[in-house]
Backbone as JSON, one array per atom type, in Angstrom:
{
  "sequence": "MERRDLQIPVSPEVGEVSGILVRPVDARWLLVMAHGAGAGMRHAFMEATVAALARHRIATLRFMFPYTEAGRKRPDRPALLLPAIAAAIRAAETLEPALPLLVGGKSMGGRMTSTLASEAGVGQAHGIVLFGFPLHAPGRDGTGRAAHLAGVTVPMLFLQGTRDRLANLRLMREVTEALGQGATLHIVEGADHGFHVLKRSGRTDDDVIEELAATTAAWADGL",
  "N": [[-6.91, 4.66, 27.73], [-8.15, 7.18, 25.74], [-9.44, 7.69, 22.5], [-10.63, 9.86, 20.2], [-12.51, 10.75, 17.4], [-13.01, 13.81, 15.7], [-14.89, 16.67, 14.53], [-13.95, 19.82, 13.59], [-15.06, 23.04, 13.65], [-14.09, 25.65, 11.5], [-14.45, 28.08, 9.89], [-17.1, 29.92, 8.21], [-16.39, 30.0, 5.5], [-14.45, 27.98, 5.16], [-15.49, 25.79, 6.48], [-15.58, 22.68, 8.19], [-12.84, 20.87, 9.72], [-11.17, 17.73, 10.09], [-10.31, 16.09, 13.17], [-8.33, 14.48, 15.74], [-8.49, 13.39, 18.97], [-6.36, 12.25, 21.43], [-6.16, 10.86, 24.52], [-4.49, 10.04, 27.37], [-5.37, 8.34, 30.43], [-4.18, 9.44, 32.66], [-3.42, 12.02, 32.0], [-1.4, 14.96, 31.93], [-0.95, 17.21, 30.45], [-2.17, 18.91, 27.5], [-1.54, 18.84, 24.13], [-1.91, 20.71, 21.28], [-1.43, 19.76, 18.09], [-0.08, 20.46, 15.07], [0.15, 19.26, 11.72], [2.83, 18.59, 9.3], [3.88, 20.04, 6.1], [3.84, 18.17, 4.0], [2.23, 15.95, 4.56], [-0.7, 14.56, 6.17], [-2.57, 14.54, 9.3], [-2.47, 11.88, 10.02], [-0.04, 10.85, 9.38], [2.87, 8.74, 9.62], [4.88, 9.71, 11.35], [3.42, 11.48, 12.95], [1.57, 9.73, 14.16], [3.28, 7.99, 15.61], [4.6, 9.79, 17.31], [2.49, 10.9, 18.77], [1.66, 8.61, 20.18], [3.94, 8.13, 21.76], [4.06, 10.5, 23.25], [1.71, 10.21, 24.71], [2.44, 8.15, 26.42], [4.02, 9.58, 28.07], [2.25, 11.08, 29.44], [1.01, 13.15, 28.07], [-1.65, 14.43, 26.47], [-3.04, 14.7, 23.14], [-4.25, 16.79, 20.52], [-4.76, 16.4, 17.29], [-5.12, 17.71, 13.94], [-6.52, 18.35, 10.69], [-5.33, 20.49, 8.1], [-7.09, 22.81, 5.94], [-6.39, 22.22, 3.2], [-5.35, 19.59, 3.24], [-7.53, 18.27, 4.25], [-9.23, 18.49, 2.1], [-7.95, 16.86, 0.33], [-5.89, 17.86, -1.17], [-2.49, 18.54, -2.26], [-0.87, 20.79, -2.23], [0.09, 23.21, 0.09], [-2.12, 25.42, 1.89], [-2.52, 29.04, 1.86], [-1.15, 31.16, 4.46], [-3.32, 32.63, 5.42], [-5.42, 30.86, 5.48], [-4.38, 28.71, 6.85], [-3.76, 29.63, 9.46], [-6.29, 30.29, 10.73], [-7.29, 27.68, 11.0], [-5.57, 26.52, 12.87], [-6.13, 28.18, 15.06], [-8.81, 27.5, 15.45], [-8.56, 24.82, 16.23], [-7.23, 25.15, 18.65], [-9.21, 26.47, 20.14], [-11.09, 24.41, 20.21], [-9.69, 22.51, 21.71], [-9.47, 23.81, 24.18], [-12.11, 23.83, 24.91], [-12.82, 21.11, 24.96], [-11.09, 19.96, 26.87], [-10.9, 21.54, 29.4], [-9.65, 21.47, 31.88], [-7.05, 20.66, 31.56], [-3.73, 21.85, 31.31], [-2.49, 23.75, 28.56], [-0.56, 23.12, 25.62], [0.86, 24.1, 22.49], [1.73, 23.61, 19.01], [3.72, 21.88, 16.54], [4.69, 19.86, 13.67], [7.32, 20.82, 11.61], [6.18, 22.82, 9.04], [3.68, 23.07, 10.29], [4.39, 23.68, 12.91], [5.75, 26.09, 12.46], [3.69, 27.72, 11.47], [2.09, 27.77, 13.72], [3.68, 29.16, 15.57], [3.75, 31.53, 14.18], [1.06, 32.32, 14.35], [1.01, 32.71, 17.11], [2.64, 34.95, 17.33], [1.16, 36.88, 16.07], [-1.62, 36.88, 16.77], [-1.88, 35.53, 19.12], [-2.12, 32.53, 21.17], [-4.32, 31.53, 22.63], [-4.81, 30.11, 25.82], [-2.38, 28.87, 25.98], [0.57, 27.48, 27.4], [3.04, 27.1, 26.29], [5.06, 26.52, 23.3], [5.7, 23.87, 21.13], [8.06, 22.86, 18.87], [8.6, 20.77, 16.38], [11.16, 20.16, 14.52], [11.73, 22.84, 13.28], [11.31, 24.64, 10.32], [13.72, 26.35, 9.22], [14.8, 27.36, 6.88], [14.79, 26.92, 3.28], [15.99, 23.85, 1.74], [19.48, 23.95, 1.33], [19.53, 26.7, 1.16], [20.49, 28.59, 3.16], [19.42, 30.68, 5.81], [17.73, 33.1, 7.91], [15.28, 34.28, 7.72], [12.7, 33.16, 8.0], [12.44, 32.99, 10.68], [11.98, 35.47, 11.71], [9.57, 36.35, 12.84], [9.52, 35.21, 15.34], [10.46, 36.76, 17.41], [8.28, 38.12, 18.28], [6.79, 36.37, 19.77], [5.37, 35.5, 22.85], [5.29, 33.43, 24.64], [6.97, 30.58, 26.14], [9.21, 28.62, 24.08], [9.98, 25.47, 22.66], [12.44, 24.08, 20.74], [13.01, 21.37, 18.73], [15.47, 19.82, 17.12], [17.11, 18.08, 14.5], [20.46, 16.91, 13.86], [21.04, 16.39, 11.22], [19.29, 17.83, 9.72], [18.27, 19.31, 6.85], [16.83, 21.56, 6.54], [17.4, 23.29, 8.49], [20.03, 24.86, 9.4], [22.27, 24.23, 11.92], [24.03, 25.99, 13.16], [22.88, 28.45, 12.56], [20.39, 28.05, 13.76], [21.11, 27.95, 16.43], [21.98, 30.58, 16.75], [19.58, 31.95, 16.36], [17.94, 30.99, 18.5], [19.48, 31.72, 20.71], [19.36, 34.5, 20.49], [16.72, 34.89, 21.13], [16.66, 34.46, 23.81], [15.82, 33.56, 27.2], [13.31, 32.63, 26.64], [13.4, 30.65, 24.75], [14.18, 27.28, 24.09], [16.57, 25.07, 22.9], [16.8, 21.87, 21.7], [18.95, 19.43, 20.67], [18.86, 16.76, 18.44], [20.73, 14.11, 18.02], [22.02, 12.94, 14.97], [19.58, 12.87, 13.61], [17.38, 13.52, 10.82], [15.33, 15.89, 8.95], [12.86, 14.65, 9.08], [13.16, 13.27, 11.36], [14.41, 10.83, 11.15], [16.96, 8.37, 11.55], [20.23, 7.17, 10.63], [21.14, 3.72, 10.1], [23.72, 3.09, 10.9], [24.1, 4.74, 13.03], [23.48, 3.53, 15.35], [21.15, 3.86, 16.64], [17.52, 3.8, 16.6], [14.61, 4.89, 14.72], [12.46, 4.8, 16.46], [13.74, 5.17, 18.9], [14.44, 7.83, 18.66], [11.93, 9.1, 18.51], [11.01, 8.54, 21.08], [12.87, 10.06, 22.52], [12.11, 12.64, 21.69], [9.53, 12.81, 22.82], [10.02, 12.42, 25.59], [11.69, 14.59, 26.11], [9.99, 16.73, 25.52], [8.01, 16.35, 27.51], [9.52, 16.7, 29.9], [10.38, 19.34, 29.56], [7.9, 20.69, 29.48], [6.9, 20.14, 32.04], [8.61, 21.68, 33.48], [7.82, 24.25, 33.05]],
  "CA": [[-6.57, 5.62, 26.67], [-9.29, 7.61, 24.93], [-9.16, 8.19, 21.16], [-11.91, 10.35, 19.72], [-12.52, 11.48, 16.13], [-13.74, 15.06, 15.87], [-15.02, 17.64, 13.46], [-13.64, 21.12, 14.19], [-15.5, 24.15, 12.78], [-13.06, 26.67, 11.3], [-15.09, 29.33, 9.47], [-18.12, 29.65, 7.18], [-15.76, 29.8, 4.19], [-13.71, 26.72, 5.16], [-16.29, 24.69, 7.02], [-14.97, 21.92, 9.27], [-11.72, 19.98, 9.44], [-11.15, 16.57, 10.97], [-9.34, 16.08, 14.25], [-8.26, 13.28, 16.57], [-8.05, 13.61, 20.35], [-5.84, 11.07, 22.13], [-6.01, 11.29, 25.92], [-4.23, 9.03, 28.39], [-6.21, 8.57, 31.61], [-3.44, 10.23, 33.64], [-2.85, 13.15, 31.26], [-0.99, 16.17, 32.66], [-0.93, 18.3, 29.48], [-2.8, 18.69, 26.2], [-0.79, 19.49, 23.05], [-2.53, 20.87, 19.96], [-0.27, 19.43, 17.25], [-0.34, 20.64, 13.64], [1.0, 18.42, 10.87], [3.73, 19.24, 8.37], [3.34, 20.42, 4.79], [3.74, 17.09, 3.03], [1.38, 14.83, 4.97], [-1.74, 14.96, 7.1], [-2.45, 14.23, 10.73], [-2.28, 10.44, 10.21], [1.3, 10.47, 8.95], [3.53, 7.83, 10.57], [5.55, 10.48, 12.4], [2.41, 11.98, 13.87], [1.04, 8.61, 14.94], [4.29, 7.5, 16.55], [4.87, 10.82, 18.31], [1.32, 10.96, 19.64], [1.7, 7.45, 21.08], [5.02, 8.33, 22.72], [3.64, 11.58, 24.15], [0.71, 9.66, 25.63], [3.16, 7.4, 27.46], [4.58, 10.58, 28.98], [1.11, 11.77, 30.05], [0.61, 14.32, 27.28], [-2.73, 14.23, 25.5], [-2.83, 15.46, 21.9], [-5.33, 17.04, 19.55], [-4.29, 16.63, 15.92], [-6.18, 18.18, 13.05], [-6.15, 18.56, 9.29], [-5.49, 21.8, 7.5], [-8.11, 22.73, 4.89], [-5.93, 21.6, 1.96], [-5.27, 18.13, 3.4], [-8.91, 17.82, 4.41], [-9.8, 18.42, 0.75], [-7.18, 15.93, -0.48], [-4.91, 18.56, -2.01], [-1.11, 18.42, -1.81], [-0.23, 22.09, -2.06], [-0.4, 23.87, 1.31], [-2.89, 26.66, 1.81], [-1.9, 30.28, 2.3], [-1.29, 31.36, 5.9], [-4.65, 33.16, 5.74], [-6.29, 29.71, 5.73], [-3.74, 27.83, 7.83], [-3.81, 30.18, 10.82], [-7.61, 30.08, 11.36], [-7.46, 26.26, 11.36], [-4.86, 26.33, 14.14], [-6.9, 28.87, 16.09], [-10.01, 26.71, 15.71], [-8.15, 23.64, 16.98], [-6.94, 25.6, 20.01], [-10.51, 26.69, 20.79], [-11.68, 23.1, 20.45], [-8.95, 21.88, 22.81], [-9.83, 24.48, 25.43], [-13.48, 23.43, 25.23], [-12.87, 19.67, 25.24], [-10.32, 19.59, 28.06], [-10.57, 22.81, 30.06], [-8.86, 21.28, 33.1], [-5.66, 20.33, 31.23], [-2.93, 22.96, 30.79], [-2.39, 23.63, 27.11], [0.6, 23.38, 24.79], [0.56, 24.12, 21.06], [2.92, 23.43, 18.18], [3.54, 21.0, 15.4], [5.8, 19.39, 12.86], [7.77, 21.61, 10.47], [5.31, 23.93, 8.69], [2.65, 23.21, 11.31], [4.97, 24.42, 14.02], [6.05, 27.48, 12.06], [2.44, 28.45, 11.4], [1.62, 27.97, 15.08], [4.44, 30.28, 16.16], [3.29, 32.74, 13.49], [-0.19, 32.7, 15.0], [1.35, 33.23, 18.44], [3.23, 36.29, 17.2], [0.21, 37.82, 15.48], [-2.92, 36.94, 17.43], [-1.86, 34.77, 20.36], [-2.5, 31.12, 21.11], [-5.22, 31.23, 23.73], [-4.24, 29.95, 27.15], [-1.24, 27.96, 25.88], [1.72, 27.77, 28.24], [4.27, 26.99, 25.53], [4.99, 26.05, 21.91], [6.64, 22.78, 20.85], [8.34, 22.92, 17.44], [9.28, 19.55, 15.94], [11.81, 20.41, 13.25], [11.38, 24.16, 12.74], [11.91, 24.77, 8.98], [14.32, 27.67, 9.25], [15.07, 27.8, 5.51], [14.69, 25.86, 2.28], [17.24, 23.08, 1.64], [20.56, 24.57, 0.6], [19.36, 28.16, 1.08], [20.59, 28.99, 4.56], [18.98, 32.02, 6.15], [16.92, 33.15, 9.12], [14.09, 35.09, 7.49], [11.5, 32.5, 8.51], [12.42, 33.1, 12.14], [11.84, 36.87, 12.12], [8.37, 36.55, 13.65], [9.65, 34.59, 16.66], [10.69, 37.8, 18.41], [6.98, 38.58, 18.75], [6.13, 35.32, 20.55], [5.51, 35.85, 24.27], [5.27, 32.23, 25.48], [8.18, 29.78, 25.93], [9.25, 27.76, 22.9], [10.93, 24.36, 22.63], [12.83, 23.7, 19.39], [13.59, 20.03, 18.65], [16.12, 19.88, 15.8], [18.09, 17.04, 14.19], [21.76, 17.39, 13.37], [21.11, 16.21, 9.76], [18.13, 18.53, 9.16], [18.7, 20.2, 5.77], [15.99, 22.76, 6.59], [17.76, 24.09, 9.66], [21.45, 24.92, 9.72], [22.31, 24.31, 13.38], [24.7, 27.23, 13.58], [21.88, 29.51, 12.5], [19.37, 27.78, 14.77], [21.65, 28.38, 17.73], [21.96, 32.05, 16.77], [18.18, 32.37, 16.52], [17.44, 30.71, 19.84], [20.23, 32.54, 21.67], [18.83, 35.86, 20.41], [15.41, 34.91, 21.78], [16.88, 34.48, 25.24], [15.29, 32.51, 28.06], [12.04, 32.14, 26.12], [13.61, 29.6, 23.76], [15.02, 26.14, 24.44], [16.95, 24.29, 21.73], [17.24, 20.51, 22.0], [19.55, 18.84, 19.48], [18.68, 15.31, 18.32], [21.92, 13.65, 17.29], [21.87, 12.03, 13.85], [18.24, 12.89, 13.01], [17.14, 14.44, 9.72], [14.14, 16.72, 9.14], [11.76, 13.76, 9.45], [13.61, 12.59, 12.58], [14.95, 9.51, 10.84], [18.4, 8.22, 11.8], [20.89, 6.13, 9.86], [21.38, 2.49, 10.84], [25.05, 3.1, 11.5], [24.11, 5.58, 14.22], [23.27, 2.7, 16.52], [19.83, 4.17, 17.2], [16.39, 3.59, 15.71], [13.65, 5.99, 14.69], [11.67, 4.71, 17.69], [14.55, 5.8, 19.95], [14.35, 9.28, 18.47], [10.58, 9.52, 18.9], [10.99, 8.52, 22.55], [13.62, 11.23, 22.97], [11.26, 13.82, 21.47], [8.44, 12.82, 23.79], [10.56, 12.61, 26.93], [12.18, 15.96, 26.2], [8.81, 17.6, 25.57], [7.38, 16.21, 28.82], [10.37, 17.31, 30.9], [10.33, 20.79, 29.35], [6.57, 21.16, 29.89], [6.77, 20.07, 33.5], [9.43, 22.73, 34.04], [7.29, 25.57, 32.75]],
  "C": [[-7.83, 5.92, 25.85], [-8.8, 8.11, 23.58], [-10.5, 8.58, 20.54], [-11.73, 11.1, 18.4], [-13.45, 12.68, 16.26], [-13.94, 15.77, 14.55], [-14.89, 19.02, 14.09], [-14.1, 22.22, 13.24], [-14.43, 25.24, 12.71], [-13.68, 28.02, 10.99], [-16.18, 28.99, 8.46], [-17.51, 29.36, 5.8], [-15.1, 28.42, 4.1], [-14.59, 25.55, 5.56], [-15.57, 24.01, 8.16], [-13.73, 21.18, 8.77], [-11.76, 18.84, 10.46], [-10.08, 16.73, 12.04], [-9.37, 14.76, 14.98], [-7.72, 13.69, 17.94], [-7.59, 12.28, 20.92], [-5.5, 11.51, 23.55], [-5.71, 10.11, 26.83], [-5.01, 9.37, 29.66], [-5.52, 9.46, 32.63], [-2.8, 11.46, 33.03], [-2.56, 14.33, 32.18], [-1.04, 17.4, 31.77], [-1.77, 17.91, 28.27], [-2.05, 19.51, 25.16], [-1.64, 19.52, 21.79], [-1.41, 20.8, 18.94], [-0.64, 19.48, 15.76], [0.63, 19.81, 12.81], [1.86, 19.25, 9.94], [3.11, 19.44, 6.99], [3.04, 19.22, 3.9], [2.82, 15.96, 3.38], [0.4, 15.31, 6.02], [-1.51, 14.46, 8.51], [-2.25, 12.75, 11.01], [-0.93, 9.95, 9.71], [1.97, 9.64, 10.03], [4.25, 8.58, 11.68], [4.56, 10.98, 13.43], [1.87, 10.87, 14.76], [2.03, 8.16, 16.01], [4.55, 8.52, 17.66], [3.71, 10.96, 19.28], [1.33, 9.81, 20.65], [2.77, 7.63, 22.15], [4.66, 9.43, 23.72], [2.61, 11.07, 25.16], [1.38, 8.87, 26.75], [3.78, 8.33, 28.48], [3.49, 11.52, 29.51], [0.77, 13.08, 29.37], [-0.47, 13.89, 26.29], [-2.46, 15.09, 24.28], [-4.14, 15.65, 21.16], [-4.66, 17.36, 18.22], [-5.44, 17.1, 15.06], [-5.62, 18.33, 11.65], [-6.21, 20.05, 8.96], [-6.51, 21.7, 6.37], [-7.64, 22.02, 3.62], [-5.81, 20.09, 2.08], [-6.66, 17.54, 3.61], [-9.56, 17.62, 3.05], [-9.04, 17.47, -0.17], [-6.2, 16.59, -1.41], [-3.51, 18.42, -1.42], [-0.45, 19.76, -1.53], [-0.78, 22.79, -0.82], [-1.17, 25.15, 1.02], [-2.01, 27.86, 2.14], [-2.04, 30.41, 3.82], [-2.68, 31.88, 6.3], [-5.67, 32.06, 5.98], [-5.7, 28.78, 6.79], [-3.94, 28.34, 9.26], [-5.19, 30.03, 11.46], [-7.86, 28.62, 11.75], [-6.78, 25.96, 12.68], [-5.65, 26.97, 15.28], [-8.16, 28.09, 16.45], [-9.69, 25.47, 16.53], [-7.84, 24.0, 18.43], [-8.25, 25.83, 20.77], [-11.17, 25.37, 21.14], [-11.01, 22.42, 21.63], [-9.35, 22.49, 24.15], [-11.24, 24.11, 25.87], [-13.55, 21.98, 25.67], [-12.21, 19.31, 26.56], [-9.93, 20.85, 28.84], [-9.7, 22.66, 31.3], [-7.38, 20.99, 32.82], [-4.92, 21.58, 30.76], [-2.54, 22.69, 29.34], [-1.0, 23.94, 26.59], [0.13, 23.42, 23.35], [1.85, 23.9, 20.3], [2.67, 22.53, 17.01], [4.83, 20.65, 14.71], [6.08, 20.36, 11.73], [6.84, 22.8, 10.19], [4.23, 24.15, 9.74], [3.14, 23.95, 12.52], [5.23, 25.87, 13.67], [4.78, 28.31, 11.97], [1.87, 28.7, 12.8], [2.37, 29.11, 15.75], [4.08, 31.59, 15.47], [1.99, 33.24, 14.1], [0.09, 33.31, 16.37], [1.87, 34.66, 18.37], [2.22, 37.33, 16.74], [-1.07, 37.99, 16.31], [-2.96, 36.22, 18.77], [-2.37, 33.36, 20.17], [-3.31, 30.73, 22.34], [-4.5, 31.16, 25.06], [-2.98, 29.06, 27.14], [-0.07, 28.44, 26.73], [3.04, 27.73, 27.46], [4.03, 26.42, 24.15], [6.08, 25.02, 21.69], [6.83, 22.68, 19.34], [9.2, 21.73, 17.05], [9.89, 19.8, 14.57], [11.38, 21.73, 12.63], [12.07, 24.34, 11.39], [12.5, 26.17, 8.79], [14.54, 28.24, 7.84], [14.82, 26.63, 4.56], [16.02, 25.1, 2.2], [18.28, 23.8, 0.8], [20.47, 26.08, 0.49], [19.37, 28.73, 2.49], [20.2, 30.45, 4.77], [18.07, 31.95, 7.36], [15.64, 33.96, 8.95], [12.82, 34.48, 8.06], [11.37, 32.61, 10.03], [12.14, 34.51, 12.62], [10.66, 37.08, 13.06], [8.53, 36.05, 15.08], [9.89, 35.61, 17.76], [9.38, 38.32, 18.99], [6.2, 37.55, 19.55], [6.42, 35.56, 22.03], [5.43, 34.64, 25.19], [6.53, 31.42, 25.19], [8.06, 28.87, 24.71], [10.32, 26.68, 23.07], [11.18, 23.98, 21.18], [13.54, 22.35, 19.45], [14.15, 19.86, 17.24], [17.14, 18.76, 15.65], [19.37, 17.61, 13.63], [21.89, 17.24, 11.85], [19.93, 16.9, 9.06], [18.6, 19.54, 8.11], [17.86, 21.48, 5.72], [16.33, 23.63, 7.8], [19.25, 23.94, 9.95], [21.59, 25.15, 11.23], [23.04, 25.54, 13.89], [23.71, 28.38, 13.6], [20.78, 29.31, 13.54], [19.85, 28.21, 16.15], [21.64, 29.9, 17.84], [20.55, 32.56, 17.02], [17.72, 32.18, 17.95], [18.19, 31.5, 20.91], [19.72, 33.98, 21.67], [17.48, 35.98, 21.1], [15.52, 34.86, 23.3], [16.22, 33.33, 25.97], [13.96, 31.94, 27.56], [12.18, 30.98, 25.16], [14.55, 28.54, 24.29], [15.3, 25.34, 23.19], [17.46, 22.93, 22.19], [17.71, 19.87, 20.7], [19.38, 17.32, 19.53], [19.78, 14.77, 17.43], [21.56, 12.65, 16.2], [20.54, 12.07, 13.13], [18.17, 13.88, 11.85], [15.85, 15.22, 9.98], [12.92, 15.89, 9.54], [12.03, 12.98, 10.72], [13.92, 11.12, 12.35], [16.45, 9.52, 11.14], [18.94, 7.09, 10.94], [21.15, 4.9, 10.72], [22.72, 2.5, 11.55], [25.15, 3.98, 12.74], [23.97, 4.77, 15.5], [21.94, 2.96, 17.21], [18.76, 3.88, 16.15], [15.51, 4.83, 15.7], [12.78, 5.99, 15.95], [12.42, 5.34, 18.87], [14.42, 7.32, 19.88], [12.98, 9.79, 18.9], [10.46, 9.55, 20.42], [11.74, 9.72, 23.12], [12.79, 12.51, 22.82], [10.19, 13.93, 22.54], [8.94, 13.09, 25.2], [11.05, 14.04, 27.13], [11.03, 16.94, 26.31], [8.17, 17.55, 26.95], [8.2, 16.91, 29.91], [10.34, 18.83, 30.79], [9.0, 21.35, 29.83], [6.44, 21.18, 31.4], [7.62, 21.13, 34.19], [8.91, 24.13, 33.79], [6.7, 26.22, 34.01]]
}
């Protein structure tokens, strides 16, 4: 297993952001994985998911957004988030040109990646993996955040928990059904937005992470 710390140039205005490449020796895919709004690329969810993906032969390139790189808590505007994702994709294509590419991320990171896909494209990526797509704010059900998805031209995998307060499952099903064959919705029973499960569910968070990784690998291999 290779783990490499990187510096990824974004733009003259932003400078560089940090990244981490994790590559199993038998990797079949490389996933550029953006973190969520509330934590950086070293968050426990990111670490655990990267490790599980590696067991399923998926390499990952994580990276910081400019605001987390600078130690700020408030997310940047999309005008700064999207170039960081594009820079990470370019870095991935340069570092591992022989590996087929996936892109995506957790919550906001996934939504910004699909936004980039709808506006400017995502390089040579074969698909987008969305870990907990934040369809709406808690208690404010709606589908406005999904409007851009109609402009995405690569397959998308949505991994959603049944207790996710940021994604009413009825609405998520409506969104993915409207997108047709380009969208796959996988429901994670008992998981919340952070993919935590209650003890009474009989499952652990590690079980859920394994489900996410196995589902991602199976979906990717079917592309």
